[in-house]
C-alpha positions in Angstrom: 23.3 -20.7 69.1 24.4 -23.7 70.9 22.8 -27.1 69.7 22.0 -29.9 71.9 22.5 -33.9 71.2 20.8 -36.1 73.9 21.6 -39.8 74.1 18.9 -41.8 76.0 20.5 -45.2 77.5 18.1 -47.1 78.4 18.6 -48.9 82.0 21.9 -47.6 82.1 23.6 -47.3 85.5 26.8 -46.6 87.4 26.4 -49.9 89.2 27.0 -51.6 85.9 29.5 -49.2 84.1 31.8 -48.0 87.0 33.6 -51.0 87.0 34.1 -51.0 83.2 35.1 -47.1 83.3 37.9 -48.1 86.1 39.4 -51.0 84.2 39.4 -48.8 80.8 37.1 -50.4 78.8 35.0 -47.3 78.4 37.4 -44.6 77.7 35.7 -41.9 75.9 32.9 -42.3 78.9 35.4 -41.8 81.4 36.9 -38.7 79.6 33.3 -36.9 79.3 32.4 -38.0 83.0 35.7 -36.2 84.0 35.0 -32.9 81.9 31.2 -32.5 82.5 28.4 -32.4 85.4 27.1 -35.6 86.3 25.1 -37.6 88.7 23.0 -40.8 89.5 19.3 -40.4 88.5 16.3 -41.0 90.3 13.4 -42.8 88.5 9.7 -42.4 89.2 7.9 -45.7 90.2 7.8 -48.4 88.7 11.3 -47.9 87.2 10.2 -49.1 83.6 10.7 -47.8 80.1 6.8 -47.2 80.3 6.2 -44.7 81.9 9.9 -43.4 82.4 11.0 -41.8 79.4 7.8 -39.9 79.3 8.6 -38.6 82.7 12.2 -37.8 81.4 10.6 -35.8 78.3 7.5 -34.5 79.8 9.2 -33.3 83.5 5.9 -34.9 84.9 5.5 -37.8 87.0 2.8 -40.9 86.0 -0.1 -39.4 87.7 -0.1 -36.2 85.6 -0.1 -37.9 82.2 -2.1 -41.1 83.0 0.6 -44.1 82.3 1.8 -46.1 84.9 3.3 -49.3 83.3 2.8 -50.7 79.7 -0.9 -51.6 80.7 -3.7 -49.8 81.8 -5.5 -51.8 84.6 -9.4 -50.7 85.2 -10.9 -53.3 87.7 -14.5 -51.3 87.8 -14.6 -52.2 83.7 -13.3 -55.4 83.9 -10.2 -54.3 81.4 -6.6 -54.6 81.0 -4.9 -53.0 77.7 -1.6 -52.1 76.6 -1.0 -48.7 76.1 0.4 -46.4 73.4 1.6 -43.1 72.7 -1.9 -41.7 72.4 -2.7 -42.5 76.1 0.3 -40.3 77.2 -1.8 -37.2 78.3 0.8 -34.4 77.9 3.2 -32.1 76.1 7.0 -33.0 75.8 10.1 -30.9 76.0 10.5 -31.0 72.0 6.7 -29.5 71.6 8.1 -26.2 73.6 11.2 -26.5 71.8 9.4 -26.4 68.7 6.7 -23.7 70.0 9.7 -21.5 70.8 11.3 -22.0 66.8 13.9 -24.4 67.7 13.9 -27.4 65.1 13.9 -31.2 66.7 14.6 -34.8 66.0 13.9 -37.6 68.1 15.0 -40.9 67.1 13.8 -44.3 68.6 12.0 -42.9 71.6 9.7 -45.4 73.2 6.0 -44.1 73.9 6.1 -42.0 70.6 4.3 -44.9 68.3 2.2 -43.9 66.5 3.9 -41.0 65.2 2.9 -37.6 65.4 4.1 -34.2 63.6 7.2 -32.5 65.1 8.7 -29.4 63.2 11.6 -31.9 62.6 12.0 -35.5 62.2 10.7 -38.1 64.5 11.6 -42.2 64.3 9.4 -44.5 66.9 11.1 -47.2 68.3 10.9 -49.2 71.5 8.6 -52.1 72.1 5.3 -50.2 70.9 6.2 -49.9 67.3 5.0 -53.3 65.7 2.4 -53.9 63.3 1.5 -57.7 64.7 2.2 -60.4 66.6 6.1 -60.9 66.8 6.1 -58.9 63.8 8.4 -56.0 63.0 6.9 -52.7 61.7 8.0 -51.8 57.9 6.4 -48.5 57.3 4.1 -46.2 59.3 6.7 -45.3 61.9 8.1 -42.1 61.2 7.2 -38.2 60.8 7.3 -37.3 57.6 6.3 -40.4 56.5 8.6 -40.7 53.8 11.8 -40.5 56.0 11.4 -44.1 56.9 12.3 -45.3 53.0 15.3 -42.9 53.2 16.8 -44.1 56.3 16.2 -47.8 55.2 17.6 -46.9 52.1 20.9 -45.1 53.5 21.3 -47.2 56.6 19.3 -50.5 56.5 17.3 -48.9 59.1 15.4 -51.5 61.0 12.9 -50.6 64.0 13.9 -54.0 65.7 16.5 -56.7 65.3 15.7 -59.5 63.4 16.0 -62.2 64.8 15.0 -60.9 68.0 16.6 -61.8 71.7 14.9 -63.9 73.9 16.3 -65.6 75.7 20.0 -65.3 77.6 20.8 -68.9 75.7 21.3 -66.4 72.5 24.6 -65.3 72.2 25.1 -65.5 68.3 23.1 -63.7 65.4 20.4 -62.5 67.9 23.1 -60.5 69.8 24.8 -59.4 66.6 21.1 -58.0 65.3 21.1 -55.9 68.4 24.5 -54.5 68.0 23.6 -53.8 64.3 20.3 -51.5 65.2 22.5 -49.7 68.0 24.7 -48.4 65.6 22.0 -47.8 62.9 20.3 -45.4 65.7 23.5 -43.5 66.3 23.7 -43.0 62.2 20.4 -42.1 61.8 20.6 -39.4 64.5 23.7 -38.0 63.6 23.0 -37.8 60.0 19.8 -35.8 60.7 21.5 -33.5 63.1 23.9 -32.3 60.7 22.3 -32.7 57.4 19.3 -30.7 58.5 20.9 -28.7 60.8 18.4 -29.4 63.9 19.0 -27.4 67.2 18.1 -30.6 69.0 18.3 -34.1 68.7 17.6 -37.1 71.2 18.1 -41.0 70.5 17.2 -43.8 72.4 19.1 -46.8 72.4 16.3 -49.3 74.1 17.9 -52.4 73.1 20.4 -51.7 75.1 18.6 -52.5 78.2 17.2 -55.9 76.9 21.2 -56.8 76.8 21.2 -55.6 80.3 18.2 -58.1 81.2 19.7 -61.2 79.6 23.4 -60.7 80.0 24.0 -57.9 83.1 27.7 -57.5 82.9 28.6 -60.6 80.7 30.4 -60.1 77.1 27.4 -58.9 74.8 26.6 -56.3 76.9 30.2 -55.1 77.1 30.4 -55.4 73.4 27.4 -52.8 73.2 28.8 -50.6 75.4 32.0 -50.4 73.6 29.9 -49.4 70.5 28.4 -46.9 72.9 31.6 -45.4 74.0 33.0 -45.3 70.5 30.1 -42.9 69.4 30.0 -40.9 72.3 33.7 -40.0 71.4 32.4 -39.0 68.2 29.5 -36.9 69.4 31.5 -35.2 72.3 33.8 -33.4 69.3 30.8 -32.3 67.5 31.4 -28.3 67.4 29.1 -25.8 69.5 27.0 -28.9 70.7 26.0 -29.9 74.1 26.1 -33.5 74.8 23.5 -35.1 77.3 23.2 -38.4 78.6 20.2 -39.6 80.4 18.7 -43.2 81.2 15.0 -43.8 82.1 16.0 -46.0 84.8 18.9 -48.1 86.1 19.6 -52.0 86.4 21.1 -54.5 89.0 21.6 -58.4 88.8 18.7 -60.2 89.6 18.8 -62.3 92.8 15.2 -63.1 93.4 11.8 -63.8 90.9 8.7 -62.9 93.0 5.2 -63.6 91.4 3.0 -61.2 93.0 -0.2 -62.8 91.9 0.3 -65.9 93.3 1.4 -64.2 96.5 -2.0 -62.4 96.7 -4.0 -65.5 95.9 -2.0 -67.5 98.6 -2.8 -64.6 101.0 -6.5 -64.1 100.3 -6.6 -61.0 98.2 -7.1 -62.9 94.6 -9.6 -65.8 93.9 -9.2 -67.9 90.6 -10.9 -70.1 88.1 -9.7 -72.2 85.5 -8.6 -71.3 81.9 -7.5 -72.9 78.8 -3.8 -71.6 79.9 -4.0 -74.4 82.5 -4.8 -77.0 80.2 -2.4 -76.4 77.7 0.5 -76.1 80.7 -0.5 -79.6 81.7 0.7 -80.9 78.2 3.8 -79.0 78.2 3.0 -76.6 75.8 4.0 -72.9 76.3 4.7 -69.7 74.4 8.7 -69.7 75.5 9.0 -73.6 73.9 6.8 -72.8 71.1 8.6 -69.4 70.2 12.4 -71.6 70.1 10.9 -74.0 68.0 9.6 -71.8 65.5 12.8 -69.5 65.5 15.0 -73.0 64.9 12.7 -73.7 62.1 13.0 -70.0 60.8 9.4 -69.6 60.7 8.5 -66.9 63.0 7.4 -64.5 60.6 5.1 -66.8 58.6 3.2 -68.3 61.8 2.6 -64.5 63.1 1.3 -63.7 59.3 -0.9 -66.8 59.3 -2.0 -67.8 62.9 -4.8 -65.8 64.4 -3.3 -63.7 66.9 -6.2 -64.7 69.2 -5.1 -68.3 69.0 -1.4 -67.1 69.5 -2.3 -65.5 72.8 -4.3 -68.5 74.2 -0.7 -70.2 74.2 0.6 -69.9 77.6 3.8 -68.4 79.1 5.6 -70.5 81.5 5.7 -67.6 84.1 1.6 -67.6 83.8 -1.2 -65.6 82.4 -0.3 -62.0 81.8 -2.2 -58.4 80.5 -6.2 -59.5 79.9 -5.6 -63.1 80.0 -4.9 -62.4 83.9 -8.8 -61.2 84.2 -9.6 -64.6 82.6 -7.9 -66.6 85.1 -9.3 -64.4 88.3 -12.9 -64.3 89.6 -13.0 -60.6 90.2 -16.2 -61.0 92.1 -14.1 -62.5 94.9 -10.8 -60.8 94.1 -9.7 -57.7 96.4 -6.2 -57.0 94.3 -4.7 -57.4 90.9 -0.9 -56.3 90.3 0.8 -55.6 87.2 4.9 -56.5 87.0 7.6 -54.5 88.8 5.1 -52.7 91.4 1.6 -51.4 90.5 -1.2 -52.9 92.6 -4.8 -52.2 91.8 -7.8 -52.8 94.0 -11.0 -54.0 93.3 -13.6 -50.8 93.8 -16.5 -53.2 95.1 -14.7 -53.6 98.2 -13.7 -51.3 101.1 -10.2 -50.0 99.3 -9.0 -48.0 102.3 -9.2 -51.0 104.7 -7.9 -53.5 102.3 -4.9 -50.8 101.1 -3.7 -50.6 104.6 -4.0 -54.4 105.4 -1.9 -55.5 102.0 0.6 -52.3 102.8 1.3 -54.0 105.9 1.4 -57.5 104.8 3.7 -56.6 101.9 6.2 -55.2 104.1 6.4 -58.5 105.8 7.7 -60.4 102.7 11.3 -61.4 103.0 14.0 -63.4 101.3 17.1 -64.6 102.3 18.6 -61.2 101.9 16.0 -59.4 104.0 12.8 -57.4 102.9 11.8 -57.7 99.3 10.9 -54.3 99.1 12.9 -51.0 99.4 9.2 -49.4 100.4 5.7 -50.0 99.7 3.6 -46.9 98.9 -0.2 -46.0 98.5 -0.3 -44.4 95.0 -1.8 -41.1 95.9 1.3 -40.3 98.0 3.5 -40.8 94.7 2.0 -39.2 92.1 0.1 -36.1 91.2 -3.2 -35.3 89.7 -5.2 -35.2 87.1 -4.7 -39.0 86.7 -4.1 -40.3 90.0 -7.5 -41.8 90.2 -6.7 -43.8 87.2 -3.5 -45.0 88.8 -2.6 -47.9 91.2 -3.6 -48.2 94.7 -0.2 -49.5 95.9 2.9 -48.9 94.3 6.2 -51.7 95.4 9.5 -50.0 95.4 11.4 -53.6 94.2 14.6 -54.0 96.3 17.5 -54.0 93.8 17.8 -57.5 92.5 14.2 -58.6 92.9 11.8 -59.0 89.8 8.1 -58.5 90.6 6.6 -60.8 88.1 2.8 -60.6 87.6 1.9 -64.1 86.2 -0.9 -66.0 87.1 -1.0 -69.9 87.5 2.7 -70.6 87.3 1.9 -72.1 91.0 5.2 -70.6 92.8 5.5 -67.4 94.7 9.0 -67.2 94.8 12.1 -68.5 93.0 15.8 -68.1 91.7 15.9 -65.8 89.0 14.2 -66.9 85.5 14.8 -65.3 81.9 16.2 -62.4 83.3 19.7 -61.7 84.5 19.2 -58.2 85.7 15.9 -56.1 86.8 15.6 -52.7 86.4 16.3 -50.2 89.6 15.3 -46.7 90.3 19.1 -45.6 89.8 19.7 -44.3 86.4 22.7 -41.9 85.3 22.8 -38.2 84.2 26.0 -36.4 82.3 26.2 -33.0 80.9 28.6 -31.2 78.8 29.0 -28.6 76.1 29.2 -24.8 76.4 26.1 -24.6 78.2 27.1 -26.8 81.3 29.7 -26.4 83.6 32.2 -29.0 84.5 31.4 -29.2 88.6 32.2 -33.1 88.3 29.7 -35.1 90.3 26.6 -33.4 91.6 24.1 -34.7 94.1 21.4 -37.1 93.1 19.0 -35.6 90.4 15.4 -36.5 89.7 14.5 -37.7 86.4 11.8 -34.7 86.1 14.6 -32.6 86.6 16.3 -32.9 82.9 13.5 -31.5 80.8 13.0 -27.9 82.5 16.9 -28.3 82.7 17.1 -28.9 79.1 14.8 -26.0 78.2 16.6 -23.7 80.3 20.0 -24.4 78.4 18.0 -23.4 75.2 16.6 -20.4 76.7 12.8 -21.6 76.5 10.5 -20.7 79.1 9.4 -23.7 81.1 5.8 -24.8 81.7 4.4 -24.6 84.7 3.1 -28.0 84.8 6.4 -29.5 85.1 7.4 -30.8 88.6 11.3 -31.0 88.1 13.8 -28.3 88.9 16.6 -26.6 86.7 19.9 -28.0 88.1 22.4 -25.9 89.0 24.8 -26.8 86.3 24.3 -24.0 83.6 27.3 -21.8 82.8 25.3 -18.6 82.5 22.3 -17.4 84.5 19.3 -19.0 82.0 17.4 -16.5 79.9 13.8 -18.1 80.4 10.6 -17.5 82.4 7.3 -19.8 83.0 4.8 -20.3 80.5 1.1 -22.0 80.3 1.4 -25.7 79.3 0.6 -26.7 75.9 -3.0 -28.7 76.0 -3.1 -32.4 74.1 -6.2 -33.9 73.5 -7.7 -36.6 75.8 -8.2 -39.4 73.2 -6.9 -42.3 75.5 -7.3 -45.3 73.1 -5.4 -48.4 74.2 -5.6 -49.5 70.8 -1.8 -51.1 70.8 -3.0 -54.0 72.9 -2.8 -56.7 70.3 0.1 -55.5 68.6 2.7 -54.8 71.2 1.8 -57.4 73.9 3.7 -60.3 72.2 6.4 -58.1 71.5 7.0 -57.3 75.3 6.5 -60.8 76.0 9.2 -62.0 74.1 11.4 -59.5 75.4 10.4 -60.5 78.8 8.5 -57.3 80.1 5.1 -59.1 80.0 7.1 -62.7 80.4 
């Protein structure tokens, strides 16, 4: 039987890669694409790691598994919590492969922490796999549990690079650390795939997109992609193996920073109250400055261990209050709308939601900068998501124009600025490439949806497709797929949000909640 090796390239886009392919910088990717079926892949909104890696692996949109961004907002109960794996209510393609008798490996997949058992091997990754404020996790991130010790001993495996990149001024050891962990991802994934003779492997390069964010197409990013290209040249030579390249979303150079909650306040949709962040900000104390000083002094880990988390969270960010601190800065009784970054907006149910939604959508469509409208489109949440969890999701979803970063910071005082920390922002335009015995070499095909990838991978492995997957099997298989449909695997509804305090500062340092 043909085996399958999937490489998840976080934030990859043809916008970034095409010039390098044409210049001969990525010869293996160029050769692979010339002999494959490939396309642009459209992400679900918002085009972010959480939820889109789960959109890929489940074949469903966020309304079907209940996670819409890194945080879950519940204005009715006055809560904002950061999500983890237990909040995603869905089975994934490796569950169906396992159920059909196929062994699987999943390495560094965001949305998978805390780990769960597979018929095979799981190494959790992405920004959610942490044990405290700014601290990388040292155990408990694999299944089976003893796999962590094995890959640390064999490959010096790290879940996160150290030191962690947090600024586009950091081009030395922080970049080297990312290149090192990217190499480790490939080494561990290929080792497990070959030594354990697995039928299916998925490996994600999450920190690739961190380089996109901070450097876009500058030298640090090109160095990483040259490393990726070298590994793709090795993987494509594996015997009797399909090689599939996917991304959760794309990216584009940032041109505009838009502070959505500041705009909501200025336009009468949000009321504010004074917080400790406002006081600390007036004396020049903010989290980015404190982190920079701590990194220079080499005491980040010491402070993370010794300073209570509740005090660390009180230090304001330059962009304003984030996550649950947003609610501390808002007078919710007088507030009609609260936004997360990168697209989702939630309406306060104590007001007339239908009327506010239509008025707010109309107002958002008028927001512009020098290049025109800031948003490609503005949607009602119920129009782009599918039950059963639509009611838990955002009432409005913005589709950012490529180059626009919608920032949810509260209290920074400005609505629209030039780019801040990020040189590039996510877009819905990712990549898809499939090459190997089970895929034809039809070249570029029409743009696909990210939801099409899971059913296509199941079909290529002859596995029945669950009836709750939304995507289609792509017309790229060399033979008529020998599969049918099946009932979905049911997961327990055990939504916890327990990852909140462990995850948020990792996201802030990387800029996702900056």
